[in-house]
LUMBA-443632 format. One record per atom (N, C-alpha, C): residue number from 1; atom name; x, y, z. Coordinates in steps of 0.05 Angstrom, whole numbers. Layout:
N
DRENVEX     n   atom       px       py       pz
DRENVEX   NUM     CA        X        Y        Z
...
***
This chain:
115
DRENVEX     n   atom       px       py       pz
DRENVEX     1      N     -318        7      -31
DRENVEX     1     CA     -309       -7      -12
DRENVEX     1      C     -294      -34      -20
DRENVEX     2      N     -310      -52      -39
DRENVEX     2     CA     -294      -69      -44
DRENVEX     2      C     -272      -72      -68
DRENVEX     3      N     -277      -48      -89
DRENVEX     3     CA     -262      -43     -109
DRENVEX     3      C     -230      -32      -90
DRENVEX     4      N     -238      -17      -69
DRENVEX     4     CA     -217       -6      -58
DRENVEX     4      C     -198      -34      -36
DRENVEX     5      N     -210      -51      -34
DRENVEX     5     CA     -198      -73      -17
DRENVEX     5      C     -181      -85      -38
DRENVEX     6      N     -191      -90      -64
DRENVEX     6     CA     -182     -109      -82
DRENVEX     6      C     -150      -92      -91
DRENVEX     7      N     -158      -56      -96
DRENVEX     7     CA     -138      -43     -104
DRENVEX     7      C     -108      -47      -83
DRENVEX     8      N     -123      -48      -70
DRENVEX     8     CA     -100      -38      -44
DRENVEX     8      C      -82      -69      -34
DRENVEX     9      N     -101      -83      -39
DRENVEX     9     CA      -87     -122      -39
DRENVEX     9      C      -68     -122      -59
DRENVEX    10      N      -81     -113      -88
DRENVEX    10     CA      -65     -120     -107
DRENVEX    10      C      -41      -97     -112
DRENVEX    11      N      -40      -77     -103
DRENVEX    11     CA      -19      -60     -100
DRENVEX    11      C       10      -72      -92
DRENVEX    12      N        7      -78      -70
DRENVEX    12     CA       28      -90      -53
DRENVEX    12      C       38     -114      -66
DRENVEX    13      N       31     -126      -87
DRENVEX    13     CA       44     -152      -96
DRENVEX    13      C       56     -143     -119
DRENVEX    14      N       55     -126     -137
DRENVEX    14     CA       64     -114     -157
DRENVEX    14      C       99     -115     -155
DRENVEX    15      N      115     -132     -178
DRENVEX    15     CA      144     -127     -170
DRENVEX    15      C      159     -119     -189
DRENVEX    16      N      143     -119     -213
DRENVEX    16     CA      157     -109     -250
DRENVEX    16      C      144      -85     -258
DRENVEX    17      N      157      -76     -277
DRENVEX    17     CA      135      -52     -290
DRENVEX    17      C      108      -66     -306
DRENVEX    18      N      115      -83     -309
DRENVEX    18     CA       94     -102     -329
DRENVEX    18      C       68     -105     -312
DRENVEX    19      N       76     -112     -286
DRENVEX    19     CA       56     -122     -274
DRENVEX    19      C       39      -90     -256
DRENVEX    20      N       52      -69     -255
DRENVEX    20     CA       41      -43     -250
DRENVEX    20      C       29      -44     -268
DRENVEX    21      N       40      -35     -299
DRENVEX    21     CA       23      -27     -312
DRENVEX    21      C       -1      -45     -320
DRENVEX    22      N       -2      -70     -320
DRENVEX    22     CA      -31      -80     -315
DRENVEX    22      C      -45      -68     -302
DRENVEX    23      N      -35      -69     -262
DRENVEX    23     CA      -56      -63     -245
DRENVEX    23      C      -64      -21     -257
DRENVEX    24      N      -43       -9     -261
DRENVEX    24     CA      -56       15     -269
DRENVEX    24      C      -77       15     -298
DRENVEX    25      N      -77        2     -311
DRENVEX    25     CA      -95       -2     -337
DRENVEX    25      C     -122      -12     -321
DRENVEX    26      N     -127      -32     -305
DRENVEX    26     CA     -145      -39     -290
DRENVEX    26      C     -155      -13     -273
DRENVEX    27      N     -146       -1     -262
DRENVEX    27     CA     -153       23     -242
DRENVEX    27      C     -159       39     -257
DRENVEX    28      N     -151       49     -283
DRENVEX    28     CA     -156       75     -296
DRENVEX    28      C     -183       68     -310
DRENVEX    29      N     -191       39     -320
DRENVEX    29     CA     -214       24     -334
DRENVEX    29      C     -236       30     -309
DRENVEX    30      N     -236       22     -293
DRENVEX    30     CA     -249       17     -264
DRENVEX    30      C     -256       50     -267
DRENVEX    31      N     -238       73     -257
DRENVEX    31     CA     -250       94     -248
DRENVEX    31      C     -262      114     -281
DRENVEX    32      N     -249      102     -300
DRENVEX    32     CA     -266      113     -327
DRENVEX    32      C     -300      107     -325
DRENVEX    33      N     -299       79     -322
DRENVEX    33     CA     -330       64     -318
DRENVEX    33      C     -345       73     -299
DRENVEX    34      N     -338       83     -270
DRENVEX    34     CA     -352       96     -252
DRENVEX    34      C     -359      120     -265
DRENVEX    35      N     -336      130     -275
DRENVEX    35     CA     -342      160     -281
DRENVEX    35      C     -376      161     -300
DRENVEX    36      N     -368      142     -318
DRENVEX    36     CA     -386      146     -346
DRENVEX    36      C     -409      136     -337
DRENVEX    37      N     -417      120     -315
DRENVEX    37     CA     -439      124     -298
DRENVEX    37      C     -454      137     -285
DRENVEX    38      N     -438      160     -278
DRENVEX    38     CA     -443      182     -262
DRENVEX    38      C     -439      178     -232
DRENVEX    39      N     -421      159     -222
DRENVEX    39     CA     -416      160     -188
DRENVEX    39      C     -388      171     -186
DRENVEX    40      N     -389      200     -191
DRENVEX    40     CA     -363      214     -182
DRENVEX    40      C     -348      210     -150
DRENVEX    41      N     -373      208     -131
DRENVEX    41     CA     -361      201     -110
DRENVEX    41      C     -349      177     -104
DRENVEX    42      N     -363      155     -121
DRENVEX    42     CA     -345      128     -125
DRENVEX    42      C     -318      131     -129
DRENVEX    43      N     -318      147     -157
DRENVEX    43     CA     -290      157     -166
DRENVEX    43      C     -271      167     -147
DRENVEX    44      N     -281      189     -130
DRENVEX    44     CA     -267      203     -112
DRENVEX    44      C     -258      184      -97
DRENVEX    45      N     -273      165      -85
DRENVEX    45     CA     -265      152      -59
DRENVEX    45      C     -247      131      -66
DRENVEX    46      N     -244      120      -94
DRENVEX    46     CA     -220      102      -95
DRENVEX    46      C     -194      113     -105
DRENVEX    47      N     -197      145     -110
DRENVEX    47     CA     -171      159     -111
DRENVEX    47      C     -163      165      -87
DRENVEX    48      N     -180      175      -70
DRENVEX    48     CA     -171      186      -49
DRENVEX    48      C     -166      166      -21
DRENVEX    49      N     -180      142      -23
DRENVEX    49     CA     -176      120       -5
DRENVEX    49      C     -157       98      -13
DRENVEX    50      N     -155      103      -38
DRENVEX    50     CA     -132       78      -46
DRENVEX    50      C     -109       81      -61
DRENVEX    51      N     -118      104      -77
DRENVEX    51     CA      -91      105      -94
DRENVEX    51      C      -73      131      -84
DRENVEX    52      N      -88      157      -64
DRENVEX    52     CA      -66      171      -59
DRENVEX    52      C      -45      160      -37
DRENVEX    53      N      -66      149      -20
DRENVEX    53     CA      -45      133        2
DRENVEX    53      C      -19      122       -8
DRENVEX    54      N      -24      102      -31
DRENVEX    54     CA       -4       82      -39
DRENVEX    54      C       21      109      -53
DRENVEX    55      N       10      126      -67
DRENVEX    55     CA       26      140      -77
DRENVEX    55      C       43      161      -57
DRENVEX    56      N       26      170      -38
DRENVEX    56     CA       48      186      -15
DRENVEX    56      C       68      164       -4
DRENVEX    57      N       58      136        3
DRENVEX    57     CA       75      122       14
DRENVEX    57      C      101      116       -4
DRENVEX    58      N      102      110      -28
DRENVEX    58     CA      121      109      -51
DRENVEX    58      C      139      134      -53
DRENVEX    59      N      127      151      -59
DRENVEX    59     CA      149      173      -56
DRENVEX    59      C      157      184      -30
DRENVEX    60      N      146      182       -8
DRENVEX    60     CA      162      180       22
DRENVEX    60      C      181      158       21
DRENVEX    61      N      175      134       14
DRENVEX    61     CA      198      107       10
DRENVEX    61      C      223      110      -11
DRENVEX    62      N      208      127      -28
DRENVEX    62     CA      230      126      -54
DRENVEX    62      C      256      136      -49
DRENVEX    63      N      279      127      -61
DRENVEX    63     CA      307      133      -54
DRENVEX    63      C      321      126      -86
DRENVEX    64      N      332      146      -93
DRENVEX    64     CA      348      142     -117
DRENVEX    64      C      370      132     -113
DRENVEX    65      N      373      113     -141
DRENVEX    65     CA      396       88     -132
DRENVEX    65      C      404       80     -164
DRENVEX    66      N      424       69     -174
DRENVEX    66     CA      424       60     -201
DRENVEX    66      C      419       28     -198
DRENVEX    67      N      409       24     -218
DRENVEX    67     CA      404      -10     -229
DRENVEX    67      C      432      -23     -235
DRENVEX    68      N      445      -14     -252
DRENVEX    68     CA      465      -24     -267
DRENVEX    68      C      490        6     -271
DRENVEX    69      N      486       18     -253
DRENVEX    69     CA      503       39     -254
DRENVEX    69      C      495       57     -276
DRENVEX    70      N      480       54     -291
DRENVEX    70     CA      466       72     -313
DRENVEX    70      C      438       79     -309
DRENVEX    71      N      429       65     -304
DRENVEX    71     CA      397       86     -306
DRENVEX    71      C      385       78     -281
DRENVEX    72      N      374       99     -271
DRENVEX    72     CA      364      103     -247
DRENVEX    72      C      337       87     -235
DRENVEX    73      N      335       81     -219
DRENVEX    73     CA      311       66     -212
DRENVEX    73      C      306       75     -182
DRENVEX    74      N      279       66     -174
DRENVEX    74     CA      273       78     -146
DRENVEX    74      C      276       48     -133
DRENVEX    75      N      281       54     -109
DRENVEX    75     CA      293       31      -87
DRENVEX    75      C      264       12      -80
DRENVEX    76      N      247       29      -80
DRENVEX    76     CA      212       15      -71
DRENVEX    76      C      203       -3     -103
DRENVEX    77      N      203      -22      -94
DRENVEX    77     CA      193      -37     -122
DRENVEX    77      C      208      -34     -143
DRENVEX    78      N      226      -29     -151
DRENVEX    78     CA      243      -20     -170
DRENVEX    78      C      237      -10     -195
DRENVEX    79      N      215        8     -182
DRENVEX    79     CA      206       23     -212
DRENVEX    79      C      207       53     -204
DRENVEX    80      N      223       64     -227
DRENVEX    80     CA      222      101     -226
DRENVEX    80      C      198      109     -222
DRENVEX    81      N      205      137     -202
DRENVEX    81     CA      181      149     -193
DRENVEX    81      C      163      157     -211
DRENVEX    82      N      172      165     -233
DRENVEX    82     CA      154      177     -258
DRENVEX    82      C      139      153     -268
DRENVEX    83      N      145      134     -268
DRENVEX    83     CA      121      106     -282
DRENVEX    83      C      101       99     -258
DRENVEX    84      N      111      113     -227
DRENVEX    84     CA       90      100     -214
DRENVEX    84      C       68      123     -209
DRENVEX    85      N       83      157     -205
DRENVEX    85     CA       63      176     -205
DRENVEX    85      C       53      188     -225
DRENVEX    86      N       62      188     -250
DRENVEX    86     CA       42      198     -271
DRENVEX    86      C       19      189     -278
DRENVEX    87      N       12      158     -281
DRENVEX    87     CA      -13      156     -290
DRENVEX    87      C      -36      157     -275
DRENVEX    88      N      -31      173     -252
DRENVEX    88     CA      -51      172     -232
DRENVEX    88      C      -57      206     -230
DRENVEX    89      N      -37      223     -243
DRENVEX    89     CA      -39      254     -243
DRENVEX    89      C      -65      266     -246
DRENVEX    90      N      -76      255     -273
DRENVEX    90     CA     -101      266     -278
DRENVEX    90      C     -131      259     -263
DRENVEX    91      N     -123      245     -249
DRENVEX    91     CA     -148      236     -230
DRENVEX    91      C     -138      245     -196
DRENVEX    92      N     -120      258     -187
DRENVEX    92     CA     -117      270     -168
DRENVEX    92      C     -123      305     -167
DRENVEX    93      N     -146      316     -148
DRENVEX    93     CA     -147      340     -146
DRENVEX    93      C     -128      357     -148
DRENVEX    94      N     -127      380     -154
DRENVEX    94     CA     -104      401     -157
DRENVEX    94      C      -88      408     -133
DRENVEX    95      N     -104      414     -109
DRENVEX    95     CA      -88      429      -82
DRENVEX    95      C      -64      394      -72
DRENVEX    96      N      -82      371      -77
DRENVEX    96     CA      -64      342      -62
DRENVEX    96      C      -43      337      -86
DRENVEX    97      N      -47      349     -119
DRENVEX    97     CA      -26      344     -132
DRENVEX    97      C        1      355     -133
DRENVEX    98      N       -6      385     -116
DRENVEX    98     CA        8      402     -116
DRENVEX    98      C       23      395      -88
DRENVEX    99      N       15      386      -67
DRENVEX    99     CA       28      378      -50
DRENVEX    99      C       46      348      -55
DRENVEX   100      N       35      333      -77
DRENVEX   100     CA       53      317      -79
DRENVEX   100      C       78      318      -90
DRENVEX   101      N       72      339     -113
DRENVEX   101     CA       94      343     -135
DRENVEX   101      C      113      363     -112
DRENVEX   102      N      108      373      -94
DRENVEX   102     CA      133      390      -72
DRENVEX   102      C      140      364      -65
DRENVEX   103      N      134      342      -50
DRENVEX   103     CA      149      323      -46
DRENVEX   103      C      166      306      -64
DRENVEX   104      N      156      308      -81
DRENVEX   104     CA      176      298     -112
DRENVEX   104      C      194      309     -117
DRENVEX   105      N      194      333     -118
DRENVEX   105     CA      208      356     -123
DRENVEX   105      C      233      355     -104
DRENVEX   106      N      224      351      -74
DRENVEX   106     CA      236      350      -54
DRENVEX   106      C      266      330      -63
DRENVEX   107      N      251      306      -68
DRENVEX   107     CA      262      277      -64
DRENVEX   107      C      283      283      -93
DRENVEX   108      N      276      296     -112
DRENVEX   108     CA      297      298     -137
DRENVEX   108      C      308      325     -126
DRENVEX   109      N      310      335     -113
DRENVEX   109     CA      329      352     -109
DRENVEX   109      C      348      341      -87
DRENVEX   110      N      343      330      -82
DRENVEX   110     CA      365      304      -64
DRENVEX   110      C      378      288      -72
DRENVEX   111      N      365      275      -84
DRENVEX   111     CA      380      259     -104
DRENVEX   111      C      402      272     -125
DRENVEX   112      N      397      295     -142
DRENVEX   112     CA      411      309     -156
DRENVEX   112      C      437      316     -135
DRENVEX   113      N      435      322     -109
DRENVEX   113     CA      458      329      -97
DRENVEX   113      C      468      309      -93
DRENVEX   114      N      464      290      -92
DRENVEX   114     CA      476      259      -84
DRENVEX   114      C      496      249     -114
DRENVEX   115      N      489      261     -135
DRENVEX   115     CA      503      251     -158
DRENVEX   115      C      528      269     -160
***
């Protein structure tokens, strides 16, 4: 509950990949800590109630664009899709991960068609 609130408030504030890396590191350490203590419900609650809604929102709002005419970036937070999504995949249950992959695949197919 408090950890989820902290995560939700922090997620909205990052605006560089460095900020996001710090958030990922802190959250992964927190999840690992709870898992080691034997609190799988707390771990799954953090993933389901804090991380997944943010990832789904990011994927939904992500649009392919060019930063400097060469390197692709996402329009949300200025971060590429894979940078935001990949760190969380080991913590997401398979059925949910498959749905997320389907949405990502759709976004990337649309991006490829626009090139």
